[in-house]
N, CA, C and O of each residue as an XYZ file, in Angstrom:
944
protein
N       0.838     -1.192      0.000
C       0.000      0.000      0.000
C       0.876      1.246      0.000
O       1.859      1.306      0.739
N       0.544      2.221     -0.801
C       1.255      3.494     -0.814
C       0.338      4.597     -0.290
O      -0.888      4.482     -0.312
N       0.973      5.665      0.180
C       0.220      6.784      0.745
C       0.072      7.881     -0.297
O       1.038      8.260     -0.959
N      -1.138      8.381     -0.433
C      -1.403      9.513     -1.320
C      -1.014     10.786     -0.575
O      -1.814     11.352      0.170
N       0.228     11.229     -0.788
C       0.731     12.379     -0.048
C      -0.093     13.633     -0.324
O      -0.363     14.420      0.583
N      -0.482     13.807     -1.561
C      -1.241     15.016     -1.906
C      -2.558     15.073     -1.145
O      -2.968     16.139     -0.686
N      -3.216     13.932     -1.012
C      -4.477     13.896     -0.286
C      -4.263     14.173      1.198
O      -5.036     14.906      1.816
N      -3.213     13.586      1.766
C      -2.908     13.837      3.172
C      -2.614     15.309      3.397
O      -3.084     15.903      4.368
N      -1.836     15.895      2.497
C      -1.514     17.316      2.628
C      -2.763     18.176      2.483
O      -2.884     19.219      3.125
N      -3.678     17.741      1.649
C      -4.947     18.460      1.503
C      -5.749     18.401      2.794
O      -6.332     19.402      3.211
N      -5.782     17.227      3.431
C      -6.513     17.068      4.685
C      -5.895     17.925      5.796
O      -6.607     18.510      6.613
N      -4.566     17.988      5.809
C      -3.867     18.731      6.858
C      -3.774     20.221      6.557
O      -3.543     21.028      7.457
N      -3.954     20.581      5.295
C      -3.809     21.979      4.912
C      -2.374     22.442      4.925
O      -2.086     23.594      5.250
N      -1.455     21.528      4.563
C      -0.036     21.857      4.625
C       0.729     21.014      3.608
O       0.432     19.833      3.427
N       1.713     21.620      2.945
C       2.558     20.917      1.994
C       3.932     20.683      2.608
O       4.619     21.638      2.971
N       4.332     19.448      2.726
C       5.593     19.078      3.360
C       6.772     19.281      2.428
O       6.711     18.963      1.240
N       7.844     19.815      2.990
C       9.108     19.857      2.269
C       9.793     18.494      2.350
O      10.311     17.986      1.355
N       9.787     17.909      3.555
C      10.332     16.563      3.745
C       9.210     15.566      3.479
O       8.339     15.359      4.324
N       9.239     14.956      2.310
C       8.127     14.096      1.900
C       8.055     12.804      2.703
O       7.041     12.106      2.677
N       9.131     12.487      3.416
C       9.109     11.259      4.191
C       8.396     11.377      5.521
O       7.972     10.371      6.088
N       8.259     12.594      6.027
C       7.663     12.774      7.358
C       6.212     12.316      7.446
O       5.879     11.586      8.380
N       5.318     12.707      6.513
C       3.941     12.227      6.642
C       3.826     10.717      6.495
O       2.946     10.100      7.095
N       4.712     10.117      5.700
C       4.702      8.651      5.558
C       5.083      7.999      6.877
O       4.433      7.051      7.317
N       6.131      8.504      7.506
C       6.542      7.961      8.794
C       5.439      8.124      9.834
O       5.193      7.219     10.631
N       4.776      9.279      9.825
C       3.717      9.544     10.806
C       2.530      8.607     10.646
O       1.772      8.399     11.594
N       2.363      8.048      9.471
C       1.220      7.171      9.193
C       1.605      5.692      9.202
O       0.774      4.840      8.887
N       2.843      5.378      9.555
C       3.320      3.998      9.524
C       3.256      3.357     10.894
O       3.982      3.746     11.809
N       2.382      2.370     11.031
C       2.252      1.631     12.286
C       3.436      0.675     12.430
O       3.922      0.153     11.427
N       3.915      0.431     13.669
C       5.051     -0.490     13.857
C       4.837     -1.859     13.220
O       5.794     -2.466     12.740
N       3.611     -2.354     13.205
C       3.344     -3.678     12.635
C       3.626     -3.710     11.130
O       4.090     -4.722     10.603
N       3.348     -2.615     10.452
C       3.615     -2.543      9.013
C       5.118     -2.547      8.755
O       5.603     -3.243      7.864
N       5.838     -1.773      9.533
C       7.286     -1.693      9.356
C       7.928     -3.048      9.618
O       8.855     -3.451      8.914
N       7.432     -3.750     10.635
C       7.976     -5.068     10.972
C       7.766     -6.060      9.827
O       8.660     -6.840      9.499
N       6.582     -6.022      9.228
C       6.279     -6.977      8.163
C       6.938     -6.617      6.834
O       7.333     -7.500      6.074
N       7.056     -5.333      6.560
C       7.596     -4.900      5.278
C       9.116     -4.866      5.257
O       9.737     -4.900      4.194
N       9.712     -4.799      6.453
C      11.158     -4.721      6.526
C      11.713     -3.391      6.053
O      12.892     -3.295      5.715
N      10.863     -2.352      6.027
C      11.302     -1.034      5.585
C      12.217     -0.373      6.601
O      12.300     -0.801      7.752
N      12.897      0.668      6.165
C      13.832      1.353      7.044
C      13.460      2.820      7.259
O      14.286      3.611      7.714
N      12.213      3.185      6.931
C      11.803      4.579      7.047
C      11.370      4.985      8.434
O      11.209      6.174      8.708
N      11.178      4.020      9.317
C      10.741      4.331     10.665
C       9.228      4.339     10.799
O       8.510      4.597      9.833
N       8.743      4.050     12.024
C       7.305      4.099     12.277
C       6.971      5.401     12.996
O       7.822      6.280     13.134
N       5.722      5.515     13.454
C       5.260      6.803     13.982
C       5.616      7.051     15.443
O       5.321      8.131     15.955
N       6.231      6.105     16.129
C       6.351      6.208     17.577
C       7.183      7.403     18.041
O       6.791      8.090     18.985
N       8.314      7.662     17.402
C       9.129      8.812     17.809
C       8.418     10.133     17.495
O       8.467     11.076     18.285
N       7.759     10.187     16.338
C       7.004     11.391     15.998
C       5.836     11.592     16.954
O       5.493     12.726     17.289
N       5.232     10.506     17.389
C       4.127     10.614     18.349
C       4.613     11.195     19.659
O       3.931     12.022     20.263
N       5.793     10.768     20.108
C       6.395     11.302     21.338
C       6.580     12.816     21.229
O       6.251     13.561     22.152
N       7.103     13.252     20.108
C       7.310     14.686     19.904
C       5.979     15.414     19.780
O       5.786     16.476     20.372
N       5.060     14.836     19.006
C       3.764     15.467     18.787
C       2.962     15.626     20.061
O       2.228     16.601     20.217
N       3.096     14.675     20.972
C       2.398     14.770     22.262
C       2.855     16.012     23.021
O       2.036     16.724     23.603
N       4.164     16.270     23.014
C       4.697     17.448     23.700
C       4.265     18.739     23.007
O       3.903     19.712     23.668
N       4.302     18.744     21.677
C       3.899     19.931     20.926
C       2.410     20.215     21.145
O       2.011     21.364     21.337
N       1.601     19.162     21.112
C       0.161     19.320     21.327
C      -0.117     19.910     22.701
O      -0.945     20.810     22.834
N       0.574     19.404     23.732
C       0.366     19.930     25.078
C       0.677     21.410     25.160
O      -0.061     22.170     25.787
N       1.770     21.823     24.526
C       2.139     23.238     24.517
C       1.086     24.081     23.817
O       0.664     25.115     24.337
N       0.661     23.639     22.634
C      -0.275     24.435     21.839
C      -1.668     24.477     22.453
O      -2.357     25.492     22.355
N      -2.086     23.386     23.083
C      -3.365     23.417     23.786
C      -3.289     24.353     24.984
O      -4.237     25.083     25.271
N      -2.150     24.328     25.686
C      -1.976     25.256     26.794
C      -2.046     26.700     26.332
O      -2.674     27.536     26.982
N      -1.403     26.994     25.214
C      -1.453     28.350     24.660
C      -2.870     28.725     24.260
O      -3.331     29.831     24.543
N      -3.558     27.800     23.599
C      -4.922     28.063     23.143
C      -5.848     28.356     24.321
O      -6.634     29.303     24.279
N      -5.753     27.551     25.357
C      -6.627     27.731     26.515
C      -6.259     28.988     27.301
O      -7.138     29.677     27.818
N      -4.975     29.285     27.392
C      -4.535     30.504     28.077
C      -5.133     31.737     27.404
O      -5.577     32.662     28.085
N      -5.148     31.755     26.089
C      -5.686     32.902     25.366
C      -7.209     32.909     25.359
O      -7.825     33.975     25.367
N      -7.817     31.730     25.343
C      -9.278     31.623     25.270
C      -9.958     31.980     26.588
O     -11.039     32.569     26.594
N      -9.324     31.624     27.704
C     -10.000     31.744     29.006
C      -9.121     32.565     29.955
O      -8.455     32.016     30.832
N      -9.130     33.867     29.768
C      -8.266     34.765     30.540
C      -8.627     34.791     32.024
O      -7.799     35.161     32.857
N      -9.858     34.400     32.358
C     -10.297     34.478     33.751
C     -10.267     33.132     34.462
O     -10.735     33.025     35.596
N      -9.723     32.103     33.813
C      -9.686     30.775     34.433
C      -8.424     30.609     35.266
O      -7.375     31.170     34.952
N      -8.547     29.824     36.338
C      -7.401     29.498     37.166
C      -6.606     28.344     36.540
O      -7.094     27.636     35.659
N      -5.385     28.180     37.014
C      -4.478     27.164     36.467
C      -5.064     25.765     36.534
O      -4.903     24.976     35.603
N      -5.746     25.452     37.635
C      -6.298     24.111     37.782
C      -7.327     23.788     36.720
O      -7.315     22.695     36.155
N      -8.216     24.726     36.443
C      -9.240     24.517     35.418
C      -8.619     24.392     34.032
O      -9.045     23.571     33.221
N      -7.611     25.213     33.772
C      -6.930     25.144     32.479
C      -6.249     23.788     32.296
O      -6.302     23.205     31.213
N      -5.621     23.297     33.337
C      -4.937     22.010     33.265
C      -5.917     20.866     33.034
O      -5.651     19.952     32.253
N      -7.051     20.930     33.723
C      -8.057     19.887     33.577
C      -8.611     19.864     32.152
O      -8.779     18.795     31.566
N      -8.889     21.027     31.605
C      -9.442     21.065     30.253
C      -8.402     20.626     29.236
O      -8.737     19.948     28.265
N      -7.163     20.997     29.440
C      -6.121     20.535     28.515
C      -6.024     19.009     28.531
O      -5.878     18.385     27.480
N      -6.103     18.414     29.705
C      -6.066     16.958     29.794
C      -7.241     16.330     29.070
O      -7.097     15.302     28.409
N      -8.402     16.950     29.196
C      -9.601     16.422     28.527
C      -9.457     16.516     27.012
O      -9.782     15.571     26.294
N      -8.971     17.651     26.527
C      -8.826     17.834     25.083
C      -7.787     16.882     24.503
O      -7.914     16.444     23.359
N      -6.769     16.563     25.281
C      -5.705     15.683     24.807
C      -5.981     14.218     25.111
O      -5.119     13.366     24.896
N      -7.183     13.919     25.612
C      -7.542     12.539     25.902
C      -7.650     11.705     24.629
O      -7.920     12.219     23.544
N      -7.432     10.410     24.795
C      -7.409      9.519     23.637
C      -8.704      9.561     22.834
O      -8.678      9.524     21.604
N      -9.839      9.640     23.533
C     -11.114      9.609     22.815
C     -11.300     10.836     21.939
O     -11.792     10.732     20.815
N     -10.902     12.012     22.454
C     -11.060     13.230     21.663
C     -10.051     13.297     20.515
O     -10.379     13.758     19.422
N      -8.830     12.836     20.767
C      -7.848     12.797     19.693
C      -8.315     11.868     18.573
O      -8.192     12.197     17.393
N      -8.849     10.716     18.949
C      -9.347      9.780     17.941
C     -10.525     10.373     17.178
O     -10.653     10.184     15.968
N     -11.377     11.087     17.891
C     -12.513     11.743     17.233
C     -12.039     12.751     16.200
O     -12.586     12.821     15.099
N     -11.016     13.536     16.553
C     -10.493     14.524     15.602
C      -9.798     13.848     14.432
O      -9.855     14.342     13.306
N      -9.148     12.730     14.686
C      -8.524     11.973     13.595
C      -9.581     11.460     12.620
O      -9.375     11.458     11.407
N     -10.710     11.027     13.166
C     -11.797     10.557     12.296
C     -12.381     11.709     11.484
O     -12.720     11.536     10.314
N     -12.500     12.887     12.102
C     -12.996     14.041     11.364
C     -12.090     14.375     10.181
O     -12.562     14.756      9.110
N     -10.792     14.228     10.389
C      -9.851     14.470      9.296
C      -9.899     13.370      8.243
O      -9.610     13.608      7.070
N     -10.266     12.170      8.670
C     -10.313     11.052      7.735
C      -8.971     10.397      7.501
O      -8.733      9.838      6.431
N      -8.077     10.458      8.500
C      -6.741      9.918      8.284
C      -6.654      8.408      8.462
O      -5.650      7.798      8.092
N      -7.698      7.798      9.025
C      -7.656      6.352      9.247
C      -7.412      5.562      7.978
O      -6.729      4.539      8.007
N      -7.957      6.018      6.872
C      -7.836      5.298      5.606
C      -6.411      5.282      5.067
O      -6.094      4.493      4.178
N      -5.549      6.146      5.598
C      -4.198      6.285      5.064
C      -3.132      5.623      5.933
O      -1.956      5.620      5.570
N      -3.526      5.066      7.067
C      -2.548      4.465      7.969
C      -2.026      3.161      7.376
O      -2.799      2.339      6.885
N      -0.712      2.981      7.426
C      -0.084      1.744      6.962
C      -0.050      0.761      8.121
O       0.618      1.000      9.127
N      -0.775     -0.349      7.977
C      -0.912     -1.342      9.037
C      -0.406     -2.704      8.592
O      -0.454     -3.043      7.410
N       0.083     -3.483      9.558
C       0.387     -4.873      9.292
C      -0.891     -5.680      9.131
O      -1.982     -5.193      9.428
N      -0.757     -6.893      8.669
C      -1.941     -7.721      8.379
C      -2.793     -7.959      9.621
O      -4.021     -7.921      9.550
N      -2.145     -8.206     10.757
C      -2.898     -8.474     11.973
C      -3.736     -7.292     12.405
O      -4.912     -7.442     12.735
N      -3.128     -6.112     12.403
C      -3.877     -4.909     12.771
C      -4.955     -4.598     11.748
O      -6.036     -4.131     12.107
N      -4.677     -4.849     10.493
C      -5.676     -4.616      9.450
C      -6.894     -5.497      9.668
O      -8.031     -5.044      9.538
N      -6.650     -6.751      9.999
C      -7.745     -7.697     10.189
C      -8.523     -7.452     11.471
O      -9.672     -7.877     11.594
N      -7.906     -6.770     12.424
C      -8.594     -6.485     13.694
C      -9.120     -5.054     13.740
O      -9.275     -4.476     14.816
N      -9.394     -4.487     12.564
C      -9.987     -3.147     12.445
C      -9.134     -2.078     13.113
O      -9.645     -1.204     13.814
N      -7.819     -2.162     12.882
C      -6.901     -1.206     13.493
C      -7.165      0.235     13.101
O      -6.861      1.156     13.859
N      -7.729      0.433     11.917
C      -7.992      1.804     11.458
C      -9.054      2.508     12.292
O      -9.170      3.733     12.247
N      -9.823      1.746     13.047
C     -10.869      2.335     13.871
C     -10.523      2.332     15.356
O     -11.329      2.767     16.179
N      -9.349      1.854     15.701
C      -8.968      1.815     17.114
C      -8.610      3.219     17.601
O      -7.810      3.918     16.980
N      -9.210      3.617     18.714
C      -8.914      4.938     19.268
C      -7.425      5.120     19.535
O      -6.869      6.187     19.271
N      -6.781      4.084     20.056
C      -5.372      4.202     20.428
C      -4.498      4.511     19.219
O      -3.605      5.354     19.297
N      -4.751      3.832     18.103
C      -3.946      4.044     16.899
C      -4.249      5.396     16.282
O      -3.334      6.122     15.893
N      -5.516      5.736     16.190
C      -5.890      7.030     15.602
C      -5.305      8.188     16.395
O      -4.800      9.150     15.818
N      -5.374      8.095     17.725
C      -4.831      9.161     18.563
C      -3.321      9.267     18.388
O      -2.779     10.367     18.289
N      -2.641      8.118     18.351
C      -1.183      8.130     18.182
C      -0.782      8.734     16.839
O       0.173      9.508     16.762
N      -1.507      8.382     15.793
C      -1.172      8.883     14.462
C      -1.400     10.394     14.378
O      -0.604     11.108     13.768
N      -2.473     10.876     14.981
C      -2.712     12.318     14.955
C      -1.584     13.055     15.660
O      -1.110     14.078     15.166
N      -1.151     12.549     16.807
C      -0.029     13.179     17.495
C       1.238     13.113     16.651
O       2.018     14.065     16.630
N       1.449     11.996     15.953
C       2.618     11.873     15.090
C       2.573     12.885     13.950
O       3.602     13.451     13.581
N       1.404     13.113     13.398
C       1.273     14.102     12.327
C       1.545     15.514     12.844
O       2.140     16.333     12.144
N       1.111     15.790     14.063
C       1.409     17.094     14.667
C       2.920     17.240     14.845
O       3.481     18.309     14.603
N       3.570     16.161     15.267
C       5.022     16.186     15.384
C       5.699     16.402     14.039
O       6.690     17.128     13.950
N       5.171     15.776     12.997
C       5.726     15.945     11.657
C       5.563     17.378     11.166
O       6.475     17.939     10.561
N       4.407     17.964     11.426
C       4.180     19.357     11.047
C       5.170     20.278     11.757
O       5.702     21.212     11.156
N       5.410     20.010     13.032
C       6.340     20.837     13.801
C       7.758     20.744     13.232
O       8.436     21.761     13.087
N       8.202     19.538     12.913
C       9.546     19.366     12.379
C       9.705     20.028     11.016
O      10.755     20.595     10.712
N       8.672     19.953     10.208
C       8.782     20.445      8.836
C       8.504     21.938      8.711
O       9.152     22.626      7.922
N       7.563     22.432      9.469
C       7.139     23.819      9.298
C       7.198     24.666     10.541
O       6.782     25.824     10.529
N       7.716     24.095     11.626
C       7.817     24.870     12.850
C       6.510     24.906     13.634
O       5.530     24.251     13.279
N       6.525     25.686     14.703
C       5.386     25.720     15.614
C       4.125     26.246     14.935
O       3.022     25.800     15.251
N       4.275     27.183     14.014
C       3.092     27.763     13.382
C       2.339     26.735     12.544
O       1.109     26.736     12.528
N       3.061     25.863     11.850
C       2.408     24.824     11.044
C       1.588     23.896     11.936
O       0.458     23.540     11.602
N       2.166     23.508     13.074
C       1.434     22.653     14.008
C       0.290     23.412     14.654
O      -0.793     22.861     14.851
N       0.527     24.672     14.982
C      -0.504     25.483     15.625
C      -1.745     25.613     14.744
O      -2.870     25.536     15.238
N      -1.546     25.805     13.467
C      -2.681     25.976     12.553
C      -3.611     24.778     12.612
O      -4.830     24.942     12.650
N      -3.046     23.565     12.621
C      -3.882     22.366     12.678
C      -4.529     22.213     14.049
O      -5.711     21.880     14.140
N      -3.774     22.450     15.108
C      -4.314     22.279     16.460
C      -5.475     23.245     16.704
O      -6.507     22.851     17.248
N      -5.310     24.491     16.309
C      -6.395     25.464     16.475
C      -7.613     25.043     15.663
O      -8.744     25.124     16.142
N      -7.383     24.601     14.449
C      -8.480     24.151     13.590
C      -9.256     22.996     14.216
O     -10.482     22.946     14.115
N      -8.560     22.078     14.853
C      -9.206     20.883     15.397
C      -9.812     21.089     16.781
O     -10.791     20.429     17.126
N      -9.242     22.004     17.586
C      -9.614     22.070     18.997
C     -10.202     23.402     19.446
O     -10.684     23.500     20.574
N     -10.180     24.417     18.610
C     -10.621     25.733     19.066
C     -12.088     25.731     19.485
O     -12.444     26.334     20.498
N     -12.927     25.068     18.727
C     -14.358     25.053     19.048
C     -14.609     24.391     20.392
O     -15.399     24.887     21.196
N     -13.938     23.273     20.638
C     -14.110     22.582     21.917
C     -13.518     23.398     23.060
O     -14.064     23.408     24.163
N     -12.406     24.082     22.805
C     -11.791     24.916     23.836
C     -12.689     26.087     24.204
O     -12.719     26.517     25.357
N     -13.423     26.601     23.219
C     -14.293     27.748     23.460
C     -15.550     27.371     24.224
O     -16.098     28.200     24.950
N     -16.017     26.143     24.079
C     -17.256     25.704     24.737
C     -17.041     24.349     25.389
O     -17.595     23.350     24.929
N     -16.241     24.295     26.459
C     -15.909     23.002     27.063
C     -17.101     22.257     27.624
O     -17.070     21.032     27.749
N     -18.155     22.992     27.963
C     -19.332     22.286     28.497
C     -19.939     21.356     27.473
O     -20.597     20.382     27.836
N     -19.728     21.640     26.185
C     -20.273     20.783     25.132
C     -19.605     19.411     25.119
O     -20.186     18.449     24.617
N     -18.400     19.311     25.660
C     -17.697     18.030     25.668
C     -18.425     16.992     26.506
O     -18.283     15.789     26.285
N     -19.201     17.465     27.464
C     -19.898     16.539     28.358
C     -21.319     16.244     27.902
O     -21.952     15.318     28.410
N     -21.829     17.023     26.944
C     -23.190     16.801     26.492
C     -23.279     15.488     25.724
O     -22.369     15.122     24.980
N     -24.390     14.789     25.918
C     -24.544     13.491     25.274
C     -23.829     12.388     26.040
O     -23.834     11.232     25.617
N     -23.224     12.734     27.145
C     -22.507     11.763     27.958
C     -22.828     12.046     29.410
O     -22.659     13.178     29.865
N     -23.287     11.046     30.153
C     -23.580     11.257     31.565
C     -22.315     10.987     32.360
O     -22.160      9.940     32.988
N     -21.411     11.965     32.317
C     -20.117     11.796     32.975
C     -20.265     11.654     34.487
O     -19.483     10.950     35.125
N     -21.264     12.320     35.058
C     -21.448     12.232     36.503
C     -21.769     10.802     36.923
O     -21.250     10.314     37.927
N     -22.629     10.129     36.150
C     -22.954      8.736     36.469
C     -21.751      7.825     36.245
O     -21.501      6.912     37.032
N     -21.011      8.075     35.172
C     -19.812      7.285     34.899
C     -18.803      7.426     36.040
O     -18.200      6.447     36.478
N     -18.634      8.653     36.507
C     -17.686      8.890     37.595
C     -18.160      8.210     38.869
O     -17.367      7.602     39.588
N     -19.452      8.313     39.145
C     -20.007      7.667     40.344
C     -19.731      6.165     40.313
O     -19.321      5.587     41.320
N     -19.953      5.533     39.161
C     -19.719      4.091     39.024
C     -18.234      3.763     39.170
O     -17.867      2.778     39.812
N     -17.386      4.598     38.568
C     -15.937      4.368     38.648
C     -15.458      4.426     40.094
O     -14.720      3.552     40.548
N     -15.881      5.459     40.808
C     -15.445      5.624     42.184
C     -15.962      4.504     43.079
O     -15.242      4.005     43.944
N     -17.218      4.114     42.865
C     -17.796      3.030     43.662
C     -17.057      1.719     43.421
O     -16.772      0.973     44.358
N     -16.751      1.449     42.160
C     -16.066      0.202     41.797
C     -14.679      0.130     42.432
O     -14.224     -0.943     42.828
N     -14.009      1.289     42.527
C     -12.652      1.316     43.070
C     -12.611      1.627     44.563
O     -11.535      1.822     45.128
N     -13.780      1.674     45.204
C     -13.831      1.800     46.650
C     -13.656      3.199     47.193
O     -13.296      3.371     48.358
N     -13.909      4.222     46.356
C     -13.786      5.603     46.818
C     -15.133      6.135     47.294
O     -16.182      5.564     46.997
N     -15.084      7.232     48.034
C     -16.306      7.906     48.479
C     -16.985      8.581     47.285
O     -16.342      8.820     46.262
N     -18.277      8.890     47.409
C     -18.971      9.609     46.333
C     -18.349     10.981     46.097
O     -17.769     11.558     47.016
N     -18.459     11.506     44.893
C     -17.886     12.825     44.603
C     -18.695     13.943     45.248
O     -19.898     13.813     45.474
N     -18.016     15.029     45.536
C     -18.669     16.213     46.077
C     -18.388     17.391     45.145
O     -17.231     17.704     44.865
N     -19.449     18.040     44.668
C     -19.319     19.163     43.754
C     -19.498     20.472     44.536
O     -20.539     20.694     45.155
N     -18.495     21.315     44.502
C     -18.549     22.574     45.232
C     -18.460     23.739     44.239
O     -17.555     23.795     43.407
N     -19.411     24.658     44.344
C     -19.390     25.849     43.498
C     -18.213     26.721     43.905
O     -18.177     27.231     45.024
N     -17.247     26.896     43.007
C     -16.044     27.666     43.310
C     -16.182     29.122     42.903
O     -15.635     30.011     43.556
N     -16.919     29.366     41.819
C     -17.014     30.742     41.329
C     -18.233     30.881     40.434
O     -18.602     29.952     39.716
N     -18.843     32.035     40.485
C     -19.973     32.390     39.624
C     -19.688     33.782     39.076
O     -19.480     34.721     39.845
N     -19.677     33.920     37.760
C     -19.273     35.190     37.175
C     -20.132     35.505     35.957
O     -20.950     34.693     35.524
N     -19.924     36.710     35.412
C     -20.647     37.125     34.219
C     -21.929     37.857     34.536
O     -22.405     37.819     35.671
N     -22.505     38.537     33.525
C     -23.765     39.261     33.718
C     -24.919     38.287     33.947
O     -24.794     37.100     33.644
N     -26.043     38.777     34.479
C     -27.167     37.897     34.804
C     -27.663     37.065     33.617
O     -28.106     35.932     33.808
N     -27.597     37.599     32.411
C     -28.111     36.879     31.250
C     -27.092     35.924     30.647
O     -27.404     35.186     29.712
N     -25.865     35.936     31.186
C     -24.820     35.079     30.630
C     -23.877     34.639     31.751
O     -22.680     34.925     31.727
N     -24.446     33.938     32.729
C     -23.678     33.511     33.887
C     -22.727     32.369     33.521
O     -23.030     31.554     32.650
N     -21.602     32.322     34.181
C     -20.652     31.223     34.081
C     -20.441     30.641     35.468
O     -20.223     31.371     36.436
N     -20.508     29.320     35.554
C     -20.350     28.634     36.829
C     -19.100     27.756     36.772
O     -18.855     27.057     35.788
N     -18.322     27.810     37.845
C     -17.139     26.959     37.953
C     -17.272     26.082     39.190
O     -17.416     26.576     40.308
N     -17.222     24.769     38.969
C     -17.333     23.813     40.070
C     -16.019     23.072     40.250
O     -15.356     22.706     39.280
N     -15.650     22.854     41.518
C     -14.549     21.974     41.871
C     -15.132     20.645     42.334
O     -16.150     20.602     43.024
N     -14.472     19.575     41.945
C     -14.966     18.240     42.276
C     -13.981     17.593     43.242
O     -12.792     17.462     42.952
N     -14.499     17.197     44.382
C     -13.659     16.600     45.422
C     -14.073     15.155     45.685
O     -15.253     14.810     45.624
N     -13.087     14.326     45.974
C     -13.319     12.966     46.457
C     -12.439     12.775     47.680
O     -11.218     12.921     47.610
N     -13.063     12.452     48.788
C     -12.329     12.329     50.055
C     -11.506     13.589     50.330
O     -10.352     13.521     50.754
N     -12.137     14.742     50.073
C     -11.522     16.059     50.304
C     -10.303     16.327     49.438
O      -9.502     17.207     49.755
N     -10.149     15.584     48.350
C      -9.065     15.837     47.404
C      -9.660     16.381     46.109
O     -10.608     15.813     45.566
N      -9.107     17.470     45.628
C      -9.568     18.070     44.376
C      -9.091     17.214     43.214
O      -7.886     17.049     43.023
N     -10.030     16.660     42.426
C      -9.622     15.816     41.300
C     -10.177     16.321     39.970
O      -9.901     15.729     38.927
N     -10.953     17.404     39.988
C     -11.475     17.917     38.731
C     -12.133     19.263     38.914
O     -12.492     19.650     40.027
N     -12.287     19.968     37.822
C     -13.011     21.232     37.840
C     -13.646     21.431     36.484
O     -13.185     20.879     35.484
N     -14.700     22.217     36.450
C     -15.385     22.445     35.184
C     -16.143     23.751     35.191
O     -16.668     24.185     36.216
N     -16.189     24.367     34.026
C     -16.898     25.630     33.857
C     -17.978     25.466     32.807
O     -17.753     24.812     31.788
N     -19.154     26.049     33.035
C     -20.245     25.953     32.082
C     -21.261     27.060     32.280
O     -21.211     27.811     33.254
N     -22.187     27.144     31.330
C     -23.200     28.196     31.370
C     -24.373     27.831     32.279
O     -25.272     28.641     32.504
N     -24.352     26.618     32.790
C     -25.331     26.211     33.806
C     -24.594     25.358     34.825
O     -23.521     24.824     34.546
N     -25.181     25.237     36.006
C     -24.539     24.427     37.033
C     -24.449     22.966     36.599
O     -23.462     22.289     36.887
N     -25.470     22.488     35.912
C     -25.470     21.100     35.450
C     -24.339     20.845     34.473
O     -23.612     19.859     34.601
N     -24.186     21.735     33.489
C     -23.125     21.551     32.495
C     -21.744     21.660     33.131
O     -20.833     20.910     32.780
N     -21.589     22.587     34.059
C     -20.297     22.749     34.730
C     -19.931     21.491     35.510
O     -18.776     21.067     35.508
N     -20.923     20.893     36.180
C     -20.666     19.672     36.942
C     -20.348     18.499     36.019
O     -19.479     17.683     36.325
N     -21.053     18.415     34.887
C     -20.770     17.355     33.921
C     -19.349     17.500     33.370
O     -18.636     16.509     33.210
N     -18.945     18.731     33.082
C     -17.604     18.971     32.571
C     -16.560     18.592     33.606
O     -15.545     17.980     33.274
N     -16.804     18.954     34.861
C     -15.873     18.597     35.934
C     -15.760     17.079     36.066
O     -14.665     16.552     36.263
N     -16.882     16.380     35.958
C     -16.860     14.917     36.055
C     -16.111     14.291     34.881
O     -15.341     13.348     35.063
N     -16.339     14.819     33.672
C     -15.655     14.291     32.491
C     -14.146     14.476     32.610
O     -13.375     13.581     32.263
N     -13.731     15.638     33.100
C     -12.306     15.894     33.249
C     -11.695     15.043     34.354
O     -10.555     14.594     34.240
N     -12.454     14.824     35.422
C     -11.968     13.963     36.503
C     -11.784     12.535     36.004
O     -10.809     11.873     36.359
N     -12.716     12.055     35.182
C     -12.588     10.713     34.613
C     -11.349     10.597     33.743
O     -10.636      9.596     33.798
N     -11.094     11.619     32.944
C      -9.896     11.606     32.093
C      -8.646     11.512     32.951
O      -7.725     10.761     32.630
N      -8.607     12.270     34.040
C      -7.446     12.246     34.934
C      -7.295     10.895     35.617
O      -6.201     10.333     35.660
N      -8.395     10.376     36.151
C      -8.338      9.115     36.897
C      -7.998      7.927     36.016
O      -7.349      6.984     36.467
N      -8.431      7.966     34.768
C      -8.237      6.834     33.873
C      -6.961      6.923     33.050
O      -6.685      6.032     32.247
N      -6.181      7.978     33.235
C      -4.928      8.096     32.503
C      -3.943      7.079     33.029
O      -3.999      6.726     34.207
N      -3.021      6.584     32.172
C      -2.060      5.563     32.605
C      -1.242      5.978     33.810
O      -0.874      5.132     34.625
N      -0.943      7.285     33.945
C      -0.111      7.737     35.050
C      -0.842      7.686     36.382
O      -0.218      7.767     37.440
N      -2.173      7.550     36.331
C      -2.948      7.567     37.583
C      -3.536      6.200     37.912
O      -4.309      6.081     38.863
N      -3.188      5.168     37.150
C      -3.842      3.885     37.343
C      -3.548      3.260     38.706
O      -4.283      2.382     39.158
N      -2.490      3.704     39.352
C      -2.174      3.144     40.656
C      -3.028      3.696     41.771
O      -2.927      3.241     42.910
N      -3.862      4.663     41.470
C      -4.713      5.255     42.497
C      -4.590      6.768     42.489
O      -3.753      7.326     41.779
N      -5.429      7.435     43.284
C      -5.450      8.901     43.277
C      -4.234      9.462     43.982
O      -4.082     10.680     44.074
């Protein structure tokens, strides 16, 4: 299988000088192992792209939410960089069809796996950074995440994050969550609510929304992202 570079560049809105970078970003380790190629797989680019994405999301949120505290900004950045959202953005771009996979991954629907899609998107961000600098990567990140960054309460809509969190905490033997109103701001017709979420008196999430319900759902969704991340699997 070969990669249609022109189509990939059209999807990304960028023309690469180093034509090998987008190919490497789309090459799964299983494909490289089976083909015996020497161009490299996406893993190193994914490592770089993860760092670049974190920086650019931090910049985006810092500029978008001038009145937010550091904790809320960190929670939202973690939510935006979560595997499910990265995979969703990869699907919106349509990059799954271009990933080079080994036979086993191909047969097990690897193109639809959240883990692979998220890794490839981060690798492409890393490739953009190497080829065109921070601005090239920034253009794609803003395009993919600005809407969600502007309305974080929408990330929780259609998902009962509060119930999911309640079940998660109960299963792992924790106390029920406690939602505390931390701040209420804005004019009467456009109020903003910020809730902190505590478990056993430990702050594990925060969320801002145009209603108390949405703010609490956002806080729960962000807490779930934090609790379920690999770095937190050993406990809170």
